[in-house]
C-alpha positions in Angstrom: 22.2 118.3 108.5 20.9 116.6 111.6 19.8 113.6 109.5 23.3 113.4 108.0 24.9 113.5 111.5 22.6 110.7 112.7 23.4 108.6 109.7 27.1 109.1 110.3 26.7 108.2 114.0 24.9 104.9 113.3 27.4 104.0 110.6 30.2 104.3 113.1 28.3 102.3 115.8 27.5 99.5 113.3 31.1 99.4 112.2 32.3 99.1 115.8 29.8 96.4 116.5 30.9 94.5 113.4 34.5 94.9 114.6 33.7 93.6 118.1 31.7 90.7 116.7 34.5 89.8 114.3 36.9 90.0 117.2 34.9 87.4 119.3 34.4 84.7 116.8 37.4 82.7 117.8 36.6 79.6 120.0 38.7 77.3 122.1 36.9 74.1 123.1 37.7 70.6 124.4 37.4 68.0 127.1 39.3 67.5 130.4 40.2 64.0 131.5 41.9 62.2 134.4 45.3 61.1 133.1 45.1 57.7 134.9 41.5 56.6 134.3 40.7 58.8 131.3 37.4 59.6 133.0 36.0 63.0 132.1 36.4 65.6 134.9 33.5 67.9 135.6 33.8 71.3 137.3 37.5 71.9 136.4 38.4 75.5 136.7 39.7 77.0 133.4 41.1 80.5 133.7 42.9 82.8 131.3 46.1 84.1 132.9 46.4 87.8 133.5 42.7 88.3 133.0 39.5 87.9 135.0 37.9 85.7 132.3 37.4 82.0 132.6 34.9 79.1 132.7 34.4 75.6 134.1 34.0 72.2 132.5 30.5 70.7 132.5 29.3 67.4 133.9 30.9 65.6 130.8 34.2 67.4 131.3 33.6 69.6 128.2 34.4 73.4 128.2 34.2 76.2 125.7 35.8 79.7 125.5 34.9 82.4 123.0 37.8 84.8 122.6 39.2 87.5 120.4 42.1 86.6 118.2 45.4 86.6 120.1 47.7 84.5 122.2 46.5 83.2 125.6 47.8 81.1 128.4 45.1 78.8 129.9 45.3 77.4 133.4 43.4 74.1 134.2 43.1 73.5 138.0 41.3 71.3 140.5 42.0 70.3 144.0 43.7 66.9 144.0 45.4 67.5 140.6 48.5 69.2 139.4 47.7 72.6 137.8 48.3 72.5 134.0 49.2 75.5 131.8 48.8 75.5 128.0 49.5 78.3 125.5 46.9 78.8 122.7 46.9 81.2 119.7 43.7 82.2 118.0 43.6 83.6 114.5 40.5 85.2 113.1 37.4 82.9 113.4 39.1 79.5 113.8 38.0 76.9 116.3 40.7 75.2 118.2 40.2 71.8 119.8 42.1 71.6 123.0 41.8 68.4 125.0 43.6 68.2 128.3 44.5 65.5 130.8 45.2 66.4 134.4 47.6 64.4 136.6 46.6 63.4 140.1 48.9 64.7 142.7 50.9 62.2 144.7 49.6 63.5 148.0 47.3 61.1 149.8 45.1 61.0 152.9 46.2 58.4 155.4 44.1 55.3 155.4 42.5 56.2 152.1 41.8 53.5 149.5 40.0 53.8 146.2 39.0 50.7 144.3 37.2 52.5 141.4 37.8 55.7 139.5 36.8 58.8 141.5 34.5 61.5 140.3 35.8 65.0 140.1 33.7 66.2 143.0 35.1 63.4 145.2 38.6 64.4 144.2 37.8 68.0 145.3 36.7 66.7 148.7 39.6 64.4 149.3 43.1 63.9 148.2 43.7 61.4 145.5 43.7 57.7 146.4 46.6 55.7 147.7 45.5 52.6 145.8 43.3 52.3 142.7 42.1 49.7 140.2 39.1 49.4 137.9 35.6 48.5 139.0 35.6 45.7 136.3 38.5 44.0 138.1 36.9 43.8 141.5 33.7 42.4 140.0 35.8 39.6 138.4 37.5 38.5 141.6 36.5 34.9 142.6 33.3 34.6 144.6 32.4 38.3 144.5 28.7 37.6 143.9 28.3 41.2 142.7 28.9 42.1 146.3 31.2 45.1 147.0 31.7 44.1 150.7 33.2 40.7 149.6 35.6 42.5 147.3 36.7 44.8 150.1 37.8 41.9 152.2 41.0 41.6 150.1 42.2 45.0 151.2 44.7 45.6 154.1 43.1 46.3 157.5 39.9 44.4 156.6 39.0 41.1 158.3 36.1 38.7 158.3 37.0 35.0 158.3 33.6 34.2 156.9 33.0 33.9 153.1 29.2 33.5 153.7 28.9 36.9 155.3 29.1 40.3 153.7 30.0 42.0 157.0 33.6 43.0 157.7 35.7 44.5 160.4 38.1 47.4 160.0 41.2 47.6 162.2 39.6 46.1 165.3 36.2 47.7 165.0 32.9 45.9 164.5 30.9 46.3 161.4 28.5 48.7 163.2 31.4 51.1 163.4 31.6 51.5 159.6 29.8 54.3 157.8 28.1 53.3 154.5 27.0 56.1 152.2 25.5 56.0 148.7 25.7 59.4 146.8 26.3 61.0 150.2 23.3 59.4 151.9 23.7 57.1 154.9 22.2 53.6 154.7 22.0 51.2 157.6 22.6 47.4 157.4 22.3 47.2 153.6 22.1 43.4 153.4 20.1 40.5 152.1 19.7 37.3 154.2 19.3 39.1 157.5 17.5 36.1 158.8 20.8 34.3 158.9 23.0 35.8 161.6 26.2 34.4 160.0 25.4 34.9 156.3 24.6 38.0 154.2 24.9 39.6 150.8 25.1 43.3 150.1 22.1 44.9 148.4 24.4 47.5 146.7 24.7 46.8 143.0 28.3 46.9 141.7 27.2 47.3 138.1 25.8 50.7 138.9 28.9 52.0 140.8 31.0 54.8 139.4 33.4 54.9 142.4 34.0 53.0 145.6 36.1 54.8 148.2 37.1 53.2 151.5 38.8 55.2 154.3 40.1 52.9 156.9 40.8 55.5 159.5 41.6 59.2 160.1 38.7 60.3 157.8 37.9 64.0 157.4 35.3 66.1 159.3 32.7 65.8 156.6 32.0 62.2 157.7 30.5 61.6 161.1 28.7 59.3 163.5 31.0 56.3 163.1 34.2 55.2 164.8 36.2 53.1 162.4 35.8 53.6 158.6 33.9 55.2 155.7 32.6 53.3 152.7 31.5 56.0 150.2 29.8 54.8 147.0 28.9 56.9 144.0 26.4 55.5 141.5 26.7 56.2 137.7 24.3 58.5 135.9 23.7 56.3 132.9 24.9 56.6 129.3 24.0 59.9 127.6 24.6 58.7 124.1 22.9 55.3 123.5 21.0 52.5 125.1 23.1 49.8 126.7 22.2 46.6 128.6 23.9 43.8 130.5 22.7 40.4 131.6 24.6 38.3 134.2 23.6 34.9 135.4 25.5 33.1 138.2 25.0 30.2 140.5 22.7 31.9 143.0 21.3 35.1 141.4 20.8 36.9 138.1 21.4 40.6 137.2 19.9 42.8 134.6 21.2 46.3 133.8 19.7 48.9 131.4 21.0 52.4 130.9 20.6 55.2 128.3 19.4 58.7 127.5 16.0 60.0 128.3 16.0 63.0 126.0 18.8 65.5 125.3 19.4 66.5 128.9 18.5 63.4 131.0 19.9 59.9 131.4 19.0 56.9 133.6 20.4 53.6 134.8 18.4 50.8 136.4 19.6 47.5 137.8 17.5 44.5 138.9 18.9 41.6 140.9 17.0 38.4 141.7 18.1 35.3 143.7 17.3 31.7 143.1 18.7 30.3 146.3 16.2 27.6 146.6 17.5 25.3 143.8 21.1 26.2 144.7 20.6 25.3 148.4 18.7 22.1 147.4 21.8 21.0 145.5 24.0 21.9 148.6 21.7 19.9 150.8 22.0 16.9 148.6 25.8 16.9 148.1 27.0 18.8 151.2 24.3 18.4 153.9 26.7 18.9 156.8 27.3 22.5 155.8 23.7 23.5 155.7 22.6 21.4 158.7 21.3 24.5 160.6 19.2 25.7 157.6 16.0 23.9 156.7 14.3 26.7 154.8 15.1 28.5 151.6 15.5 32.3 151.4 14.6 34.5 148.4 15.3 38.1 147.7 15.3 40.8 145.0 16.4 44.4 144.7 15.8 47.1 142.1 17.7 50.3 142.1 18.4 53.1 139.7 19.6 56.7 139.3 18.4 59.4 136.9 20.4 62.6 136.1 18.8 65.8 134.8 21.0 68.5 133.3 19.3 71.8 133.4 22.4 73.5 131.9 26.2 73.2 132.3 26.1 74.7 135.8 23.1 73.1 137.4 21.9 69.5 137.6 19.6 67.3 139.6 19.7 63.5 140.4 17.2 61.0 141.7 18.4 57.8 143.4 15.9 55.0 144.3 16.8 51.7 145.9 14.3 49.0 147.0 15.1 45.5 148.3 13.1 42.8 149.9 13.8 39.4 151.5 11.4 36.7 152.5 12.3 33.5 154.4 9.8 30.8 155.3 10.7 27.6 157.1 8.0 25.0 157.6 7.7 23.6 161.2 9.9 20.6 161.6 10.0 17.7 164.1 13.2 15.8 164.6 13.6 12.6 166.7 16.9 11.2 167.8 17.8 8.3 170.1 21.3 7.4 171.4 23.0 5.9 174.4 25.8 7.3 176.5 27.8 5.5 179.2 29.8 6.9 182.1 31.1 5.4 185.3 28.8 2.6 186.4 25.7 4.0 184.8 24.5 4.3 181.2 21.7 6.5 179.9 19.3 6.0 177.1 18.4 9.4 175.6 15.6 10.5 173.3 15.5 13.9 171.7 12.6 15.8 170.2 13.1 19.0 168.3 10.1 21.1 167.1 10.9 24.5 165.6 9.6 27.2 163.3 11.5 30.0 161.6 10.4 32.8 159.2 11.3 36.4 158.4 10.6 39.4 156.2 13.0 42.3 155.5 13.1 45.3 153.3 15.2 48.5 152.6 14.0 51.5 150.7 16.0 54.6 149.9 14.9 57.7 147.9 17.3 60.6 147.5 17.0 63.8 145.5 20.1 65.9 145.0 20.6 69.3 143.4 24.1 70.4 142.4 25.1 74.0 141.4 28.3 75.3 140.0 27.7 79.0 140.6 31.1 80.0 139.3 34.5 78.4 138.6 35.3 78.6 142.3 32.1 77.9 144.1 30.0 74.7 144.2 27.1 73.6 146.3 24.9 70.6 146.6 21.6 70.1 148.5 20.3 66.6 149.3 16.9 65.5 150.6 16.6 61.8 151.4 14.2 59.3 152.9 15.3 55.9 154.2 13.1 53.0 155.5 14.3 49.8 156.9 11.9 47.0 158.1 12.4 43.6 159.5 10.3 41.0 161.2 12.0 37.8 162.4 10.3 35.0 164.3 12.0 31.9 165.7 10.4 29.4 168.1 11.9 26.1 169.2 10.7 23.4 171.7 13.6 21.0 172.5 13.0 18.0 174.8 15.6 15.5 176.1 14.4 12.4 178.0 17.0 10.3 179.8 16.5 6.9 181.4 19.4 5.7 183.7 20.4 2.1 184.3 23.2 0.4 186.2 25.7 -1.5 184.1 25.4 -4.6 186.2 21.6 -4.7 186.2 18.7 -3.9 183.9 16.7 -2.5 186.8 15.4 0.9 186.0 17.1 3.4 188.3 15.7 6.9 187.5 15.1 9.6 184.9 15.9 13.2 184.0 13.8 15.2 181.6 14.9 18.5 180.1 12.4 20.8 178.3 14.0 23.8 176.6 11.6 26.4 175.1 13.1 29.2 173.0 11.2 32.1 171.5 12.8 34.9 169.6 11.0 37.7 167.7 12.6 40.9 166.5 10.4 43.6 164.8 12.2 46.7 163.6 11.0 49.8 161.7 13.6 52.5 161.2 12.7 55.6 159.2 14.9 58.6 158.6 14.4 61.9 156.7 17.5 64.0 156.1 18.2 67.4 154.6 21.8 68.3 153.9 23.6 71.2 152.3 27.3 71.3 151.4 29.5 74.0 149.9 33.0 74.1 148.4 34.9 77.4 147.8 38.1 77.3 145.8 40.3 80.2 147.0 43.1 79.2 144.5 44.2 76.2 142.6 45.9 75.0 145.8 43.4 76.0 148.4 39.8 75.0 149.0 37.3 75.4 151.9 34.5 73.0 152.5 31.5 73.3 154.9 28.1 71.7 155.4 25.1 71.4 157.6 22.5 68.6 158.1 19.3 67.8 159.9 18.0 64.3 160.3 14.8 63.0 161.9 14.7 59.4 163.1 11.6 57.3 163.9 12.3 54.0 165.4 10.0 51.2 166.5 11.7 48.1 167.9 10.0 45.2 169.7 12.2 42.3 171.0 11.1 39.0 172.6 14.1 36.8 173.4 13.0 34.2 175.9 14.6 30.9 176.8 13.3 28.6 179.5 14.7 25.3 180.7 12.6 23.1 183.0 14.2 20.0 184.5 12.4 17.1 186.2 14.4 14.3 187.7 14.2 11.4 190.0 17.5 9.8 190.8 17.2 8.9 194.5 13.9 7.1 195.0 14.3 5.0 191.8 12.1 2.1 192.9 9.2 4.6 193.0 9.7 6.2 189.6 6.4 7.9 189.6 7.5 10.2 192.3 9.4 13.4 191.4 12.0 14.4 194.0 12.9 17.7 192.5 11.5 20.3 190.1 13.8 23.2 189.4 14.2 25.9 186.8 17.6 27.0 185.7 19.2 28.8 182.7 16.1 30.8 182.3 16.5 33.9 180.1 14.1 36.6 179.3 15.0 39.7 177.4 11.7 41.3 176.3 11.7 44.9 175.5 9.8 47.5 173.4 11.3 50.7 172.1 9.6 53.5 170.2 11.0 57.0 169.7 11.1 60.0 167.5 14.3 61.9 167.7 16.6 64.1 165.6 20.3 64.7 164.8 21.7 68.0 163.6 25.2 69.3 163.0 27.7 70.6 160.6 31.4 70.6 159.6 34.1 72.8 158.3 37.4 71.7 156.7 40.3 73.3 154.9 42.1 71.5 152.1 45.4 73.2 151.4 48.5 72.4 149.3 50.9 74.4 151.4 53.6 73.6 148.9 54.2 71.3 146.0 55.2 68.6 148.5 53.0 69.3 151.5 49.2 68.8 151.7 47.0 69.3 154.8 43.4 68.8 155.7 42.2 70.5 158.9 38.6 70.3 160.0 36.2 70.3 162.8 32.8 68.7 163.2 29.8 69.5 165.4 26.9 67.1 166.2 23.9 67.1 168.5 21.6 64.1 169.2 18.5 65.0 171.2 17.8 61.4 172.5 20.8 61.5 174.8 21.3 65.2 174.8 24.8 64.7 173.6 26.8 67.5 172.1 30.0 66.4 170.3 32.9 68.5 169.0 35.3 66.5 166.8 38.6 68.1 165.6 40.6 66.3 162.9 43.8 66.9 161.0 45.8 65.0 158.4 48.7 65.8 156.3 51.1 64.2 153.8 54.5 65.1 152.6 56.6 64.0 149.6 60.3 63.6 150.3 62.9 64.2 147.6 63.4 60.5 147.3 59.8 60.1 146.2 58.7 58.6 149.5 55.3 59.8 150.8 54.9 60.4 154.6 51.3 60.4 156.0 50.0 61.5 159.4 46.4 61.8 160.8 44.8 62.4 164.1 41.1 62.9 165.0 38.3 62.5 167.4 35.3 60.4 166.4 31.9 59.7 168.1 29.1 57.3 167.3 25.5 57.6 168.6 23.9 54.5 170.1 21.6 52.3 168.0 18.0 51.5 168.9 18.9 48.4 170.8 21.7 50.1 172.9 19.6 52.7 174.8 19.1 52.4 178.5 15.9 54.3 178.5 13.0 54.5 176.0 12.8 58.3 176.3 15.0 61.3 175.7 17.3 62.1 178.6 20.8 63.2 179.4 21.1 60.1 181.6 20.5 57.9 178.6 23.2 55.8 176.9 25.9 58.2 175.7 27.9 58.3 172.5 30.9 56.0 172.0 34.1 57.7 171.4 37.5 56.9 169.7 40.7 58.8 169.0 42.7 57.9 165.9 46.5 58.1 165.6 47.9 57.1 162.2 51.3 57.3 160.5 52.5 55.8 157.3 55.0 55.8 154.5 54.5 54.9 150.8 57.1 54.4 148.1 56.8 53.7 144.4 59.6 51.7 142.7 60.2 51.9 138.9 56.5 52.8 138.4 55.7 49.1 138.5 55.9 48.4 142.3 54.5 50.2 145.3 55.2 49.6 148.9 52.9 50.9 151.7 53.3 50.7 155.5 50.8 52.3 157.8 50.6 52.0 161.6 47.6 53.0 163.7 46.3 53.2 167.3 42.6 53.7 168.2 41.8 54.7 171.8 38.2 53.7 172.6 36.2 55.6 175.2 32.7 55.0 176.6 32.2 51.8 174.7 29.0 49.8 174.9 30.0 46.2 175.5 28.1 43.5 173.7 28.1 39.7 173.6 27.0 37.0 171.2 24.1 34.6 171.9 23.1 32.1 169.3 24.8 34.2 166.6 23.0 37.4 167.6 24.6 40.5 168.9 23.2 41.7 172.3 24.1 45.0 173.8 24.6 45.7 177.5 23.1 49.2 177.1 25.8 50.8 179.2 28.9 52.9 178.5 30.9 50.7 180.8 33.9 49.7 178.7 37.1 51.2 177.3 39.5 49.6 174.8 42.1 50.0 172.2 43.1 48.7 168.8 46.7 48.9 167.5 48.7 47.4 164.7 50.0 48.0 161.2 49.2 47.2 157.6 51.8 46.3 155.0 51.0 46.2 151.3 53.1 45.4 148.2 51.5 46.1 144.9 53.0 45.1 141.5 52.0 45.7 137.9 53.9 43.9 135.1 53.0 43.4 131.5 50.4 40.6 131.9 50.6 40.1 135.6 49.4 42.4 138.4 48.1 42.1 141.9 49.3 42.7 145.5 50.3 41.1 148.7 49.1 42.6 152.0 49.7 41.7 155.7 48.0 43.0 158.8 49.0 42.8 162.4 46.3 43.7 165.0 45.8 43.7 168.8 42.3 44.7 169.8 41.3 44.6 173.5 38.5 45.8 175.8 37.9 46.2 179.5 34.6 46.4 181.3 35.1 48.9 184.1 32.0 47.8 186.1 33.0 44.1 186.1 36.3 44.9 187.7 38.3 42.6 185.4 41.3 43.3 183.2 41.6 43.6 179.5 40.2 40.8 177.4 40.3 40.4 173.5 37.6 42.2 171.6 35.5 39.9 169.4 37.2 41.5 166.4 40.8 40.7 167.6 42.8 39.1 164.9 46.5 38.9 165.3 47.6 38.1 161.7 45.9 38.5 158.4 47.3 37.9 154.9 45.8 38.5 151.4 47.3 37.8 148.0 45.7 38.7 144.7 47.0 37.6 141.2 45.5 38.9 137.9 47.0 37.1 134.9 46.0 38.3 131.5 47.0 35.2 129.4 45.7 36.9 126.3 42.9 39.3 125.2 40.4 36.4 125.4 41.6 34.5 128.5 42.2 35.7 132.1 42.9 34.1 135.4 42.2 35.6 138.8 43.6 34.0 142.0 42.8 35.0 145.6 44.4 33.7 148.8 43.2 34.7 152.3 44.6 33.8 155.7 43.5 35.0 159.1 44.4 33.8 162.6 41.3 32.8 164.5 38.9 35.2 166.3 38.4 34.8 170.0 35.3 33.2 171.5 33.9 32.4 174.9 33.9 28.7 175.6 31.4 26.7 177.7 32.2 23.9 180.2 30.0 21.4 182.0 29.9 22.0 185.8 29.4 18.6 187.5 28.3 20.2 190.8 25.3 22.1 189.3 24.8 19.7 186.3 24.8 22.6 183.9 26.9 24.3 181.2 28.4 27.6 182.2 30.5 30.2 180.2 34.2 30.7 181.1 36.2 33.9 180.9 35.2 36.3 178.1 36.9 35.5 174.8 39.4 33.3 176.5 40.1 31.0 173.6 40.7 31.4 169.9 39.2 29.6 166.9 41.5 27.8 164.4 43.1 29.8 161.7 41.2 30.6 158.5 42.6 29.6 155.1 41.1 29.8 151.6 42.2 29.9 148.0 39.8 30.9 145.2 40.4 30.7 141.5 38.5 32.1 138.5 39.0 31.5 134.8 37.3 33.9 132.4 36.9 33.7 128.6 35.9 36.8 126.7 34.1 36.9 123.3 33.9 40.2 121.3 31.2 40.7 118.8 30.1 43.7 116.7 27.0 44.0 118.9 28.7 43.6 122.3 30.8 41.4 124.6 30.2 38.0 126.3 32.1 36.6 129.3 31.9 33.0 130.5 33.6 32.2 133.7 34.3 29.1 135.9 35.5 29.5 139.4 36.3 27.4 142.4 35.8 28.5 146.0 38.2 27.1 148.6 39.7 24.8 145.9 42.1 23.1 148.4 39.0 22.2 150.6 40.4 23.7 153.8 38.4 23.1 157.0 37.4 26.5 158.4 35.6 26.7 161.7 33.2 29.6 162.1 32.2 28.8 165.7 31.4 26.0 168.1 27.9 24.8 169.1 26.0 21.8 170.4 27.9 21.5 173.6 27.7 18.2 175.5 29.6 15.7 177.7 31.3 12.6 176.8 31.3 9.2 178.7 34.0 10.5 181.1 32.1 13.7 181.9 34.3 16.0 179.8 32.8 18.9 177.8 32.4 18.3 174.1 31.7 20.8 171.3 30.8 20.5 167.7 32.5 22.9 165.2 30.3 24.8 162.8 32.1 24.7 159.5 32.2 27.2 156.7 32.0 26.3 152.9 34.1 23.4 151.5 35.4 23.4 147.9 32.4 24.7 145.9 32.4 25.2 142.1 30.6 28.1 140.5 30.0 29.1 136.9 28.2 31.9 135.0 28.1 34.2 132.1 27.7 38.0 131.5 26.4 39.5 128.3 26.9 43.2 127.5 25.0 44.8 124.7 
């Protein structure tokens, strides 16, 4: 009897289990995509309405739900996107494919620009972009040189007036005020050609980039230690399905890209970039020697960088980012002789010049970053990052410049006197900057419309900086006792300059942030945050509150507002003391005020107007000497930058592009000098950019780019007759001529079964506009007036290349 009862009991249990199993065989699966870019969206929250059950999409945007037969309402949600509901009915054991696209909300952060598709994690952190176009397009702009910074110069609020340099200014701030991050890791001065103070190329490889986000002001609390802007770059993880490669050869460098899977759960992407500047510059020296007159050596560089992604499962993944770049510049000693005659008043002088100089340098950047991402649930995400960064440079420049004058009367060949000048310049800069940083960030989604973010970091910095910057001018002359020319009446030293310093420190930074991203209603979005930072080398504690919001009117117009406090710690060459102290150079500070409006017209046109005011506090003034930036190491200045950016974007059938205009006033005042406001070096009253992308056919495409910028200010020099020397006038009291350039690119595409090939021909400055970068070689004419020689930028230069994608 007991055995019969047990048999009956197990029969019932088995039947129930079979019933349960049969009830859970139905499955709903699919992928979630961005509606605009069709990029897969990882970590999308998928919940079943009126239940506690749900899941999240994995790193490829894929999700899967096993459910009992029945009708369900699925909710797909993510911060930065409109929630999407979909009704699904499961019958028995069927499998339902349910692919979903989410629409980005029309709520934007002020000053936020995206020039490549954003990843889902970035869209959780920020509101969706106010401007977007594909990475492929920005790489195909004329004279991009695979350089993201050059591509950014076409955006409103950005200025440079120098096509040879990768550096750019944002709304009146210098390049040092821009934060550059790769996969959330800060990188300093990421340039090739550092030996040339007025030329550079970014080391960041555009072929590896997944997204490029530029915030030109009012950025959220998660970003710190800079005053003007944030350039946030996310690298791709590599193709998980098959091996792909790309080869690109241009006029000055070649690129190789390889990506593909490394097993079922791992992928990698590697890019290699190598320059061949030497033959390119030899051609320039032959046909355009006047534009390379200050360069007698040939630089060379390479960089190799890559990213690997490891998927442990759908919720946990790790990535490894490695970047290494190296430059070397060697210039053989040169001796130059020059003789000429100058005449003024009743005396003429026969002059002989001897120039003996030597110049060489070595530079490198290394970045290693390991990141672990965890999606613990559909509502909670965390990421931990450990990174190491090493920057090294060693630049040596020596010059011995001698001028010998022999003076004669016009009415007699009798020798009357002499003046000899001996200028000795020596410059050596040796820098070693190493950082180790640990960072942890969290994101908690309280609802589809509300998310909290926080994070902490600790960074150790080791800096070694040796600077020798010495200039000595020795003058011997005999103008009075000219019959006895062997006698020297006067020996004097003037214009001597000696800035020799050594700096070595080990310090640390620590801090954290908290911010609240909240869709208060369908039309209103707000970001409220606060940031805390401590820097032990100047004992500075900073608290930076920030707020931004956007509101959509019934007419479709978008209103944007932002306010925030921003601080920037001094660099190695800006410290007053070589040891940690509360009396050391303090943080620079800026307060941002931003307001704007944006309007779409017929889905083909977009108009954007944004005004801003930056109130600078505790600035560290700097000045330029021989193209190098030298700091005063004092928080002795205040300043401001104000203006507006206007942009009109259009997108027609085969024609697209935009027109942007910027108005800017940037001024500064040194409180210790007791003078009034003078223009900042970055002051540029007017800037204009126009971009045209014309798809003639599937095989042919034309890109046009026009840039205009009113001239930057500079400090002129004049010859003082009483002291017989050149002196500087009022700070930035004159402006350079306006900058104008039109570039054109023609691309031809060939599609094959095994890949695609692009051949392009482009012209830089095709109208051959004369653009002055600065003035140098000051002198005096026959009437004693000061003369100056303009240093020109590039003339009309052709360029060609091809790109092969396999």
